[in-house]
C-alpha positions in Angstrom: 21.6 -12.2 -18.2 20.5 -14.4 -15.3 16.7 -14.4 -14.2 15.4 -12.9 -10.9 13.4 -15.7 -8.6 10.2 -14.6 -7.4 10.4 -17.0 -4.4 12.7 -15.1 -2.2 12.0 -14.6 1.4 11.4 -11.2 1.6 8.5 -11.8 -1.8 7.0 -14.6 -0.2 6.7 -12.6 2.8 5.4 -9.7 0.8 2.7 -12.2 -0.7 1.6 -13.2 2.6 -0.4 -10.0 2.7 -2.7 -11.3 -0.3 -3.2 -14.4 2.1 -4.1 -11.6 5.1 -6.6 -9.9 3.0 -8.9 -12.8 2.7 -8.4 -13.2 6.5 -9.5 -10.1 7.3 -12.9 -10.4 5.0 -13.6 -14.0 6.6 -12.2 -12.9 10.1 -15.3 -10.8 11.6 -14.3 -10.4 15.6 -12.4 -7.1 16.3 -9.7 -9.0 17.9 -8.9 -11.5 14.9 -9.0 -8.4 12.4 -6.6 -6.1 14.9 -4.3 -9.3 14.8 -4.6 -9.6 10.4 -4.2 -5.8 10.4 -0.2 -5.9 12.9 0.6 -9.2 10.7 0.0 -7.0 7.3 2.0 -4.0 9.1 4.7 -6.2 10.2 4.8 -8.0 6.8 5.1 -4.8 5.0 8.2 -3.9 7.1 9.6 -7.4 7.2 9.7 -7.8 3.8 11.6 -4.5 2.9 14.4 -5.0 6.6 15.0 -8.3 4.7 15.3 -7.3 1.5 17.7 -4.8 2.1 19.6 -6.6 5.0 20.3 -9.8 2.9 21.1 -8.1 -0.3 18.0 -9.9 -1.8 15.9 -6.6 -3.2 14.5 -6.7 -6.5 12.8 -5.7 -9.3 10.2 -8.5 -8.6 10.5 -7.4 -4.6 9.5 -3.8 -5.7 6.5 -4.7 -7.9 5.2 -7.4 -5.7 5.3 -5.3 -2.2 3.2 -2.3 -3.3 0.5 -4.3 -5.1 0.1 -6.5 -1.8 0.0 -3.0 0.5 -2.9 -1.8 -1.8 -4.7 -5.1 -2.3 -4.5 -5.7 1.2 -5.9 -1.9 1.9 -8.7 -2.2 -0.7 -9.5 -5.2 0.2 -10.1 -4.3 4.0 -11.3 -0.7 3.2 -14.0 -2.8 0.9 -14.5 -5.1 3.5 -15.6 -2.2 6.5 -17.4 -0.5 3.8 -19.8 -3.6 2.9 -19.9 -4.3 6.9 -21.2 -0.4 7.4 -18.2 0.1 9.6 -17.2 2.9 7.2 -19.0 5.5 5.3 -18.5 6.0 1.9 -16.3 9.5 1.9 -13.9 7.7 4.1 -13.9 4.8 2.1 -13.1 7.3 -0.7 -10.3 9.2 1.4 -8.7 5.9 2.4 -8.5 4.5 -1.4 -8.2 8.0 -3.2 -3.9 8.0 -2.8 -3.9 4.3 -4.0 -6.0 5.0 -6.8 -4.5 8.1 -8.3 -1.2 6.3 -8.0 -2.7 3.5 -10.1 -4.1 5.4 -12.7 -0.5 7.3 -12.9 1.0 4.4 -13.1 -1.0 3.3 -16.5 -0.7 6.7 -18.0 2.9 6.6 -17.4 3.3 3.5 -19.6 0.8 4.7 -22.2 3.0 7.9 -22.9 5.7 7.0 -24.7 8.1 9.4 -23.3 7.3 8.2 -19.6 7.6 4.5 -20.9 11.3 3.9 -19.7 10.7 5.0 -15.9 11.4 2.7 -13.0 8.7 3.4 -10.9 10.5 3.2 -7.1 8.9 3.5 -3.7 9.5 6.6 -2.0 8.9 7.7 1.6 5.5 9.8 1.3 3.9 6.4 -0.2 5.1 4.3 2.6 3.6 7.0 5.3 0.4 6.9 3.7 0.5 2.8 3.8 1.4 3.5 7.6 -1.4 5.9 8.0 -3.7 3.9 6.4 -3.2 0.6 8.3 -3.2 2.6 11.7 -6.3 4.1 10.6 -7.7 0.8 10.0 -7.0 -0.2 13.4 -8.7 2.8 14.6 -11.9 2.0 13.3 -11.9 -0.9 16.3 -10.0 0.6 19.2 -10.8 4.2 18.9 -13.1 5.0 16.6 -13.6 8.5 17.6 -9.9 9.3 16.2 -11.3 7.9 12.7 -12.0 11.2 11.2 -9.1 12.9 12.4 -6.8 10.0 10.9 -8.5 9.9 8.0 -7.4 14.2 7.7 -3.9 13.0 8.2 -4.3 9.9 5.3 -6.0 12.5 3.1 -3.3 15.2 3.7 -0.5 12.6 3.4 -1.8 11.2 0.0 -2.1 14.7 -1.6 1.3 15.6 -0.6 2.3 11.4 -1.6 0.6 12.5 -5.3 2.6 15.5 -5.6 5.7 13.8 -4.5 5.6 10.6 -6.9 4.4 13.3 -10.0 7.0 15.3 -8.8 9.4 12.7 -9.2 8.1 11.0 -12.6 8.3 14.3 -14.0 12.1 14.4 -13.2 12.7 11.1 -14.0 11.5 11.3 -17.5 14.5 13.3 -18.1 16.8 10.8 -17.7 15.1 7.7 -19.0 
């Protein structure tokens, strides 16, 4: 059986979000951080597009992409919290889905009858990621809209958690 390579263009694009997370922390200017957020969003779209279009979708990519997303969002949200740009409740809303997804993943790996279930990205998760990135941008371009955006992130996060839980529950029957 041939091993999948980690070094594909889509995977390298996904991994670039780790560097973008570091850049977000190091850069302090509004325009610089907005550019980093835009690049993170663009790389999130581009890696999946290239993987599907080029037929190079892989298990590595399916693992790296969401980890890179979570790492970028978590790092950016922490930086904004430490910079006193976000309040604690705003921080909690922005990372709640990511925290619950991580707990769900670890739980599924700990429960024997769920170990065979393969995790796949779902549209509900992609929607939350887009809303998280948009909210990060709104912090800089339209602060009065941040509370509304956080309500959308919270609602989409709850829907996503339910969607992933439902999908996991159904997939366990086939595993």
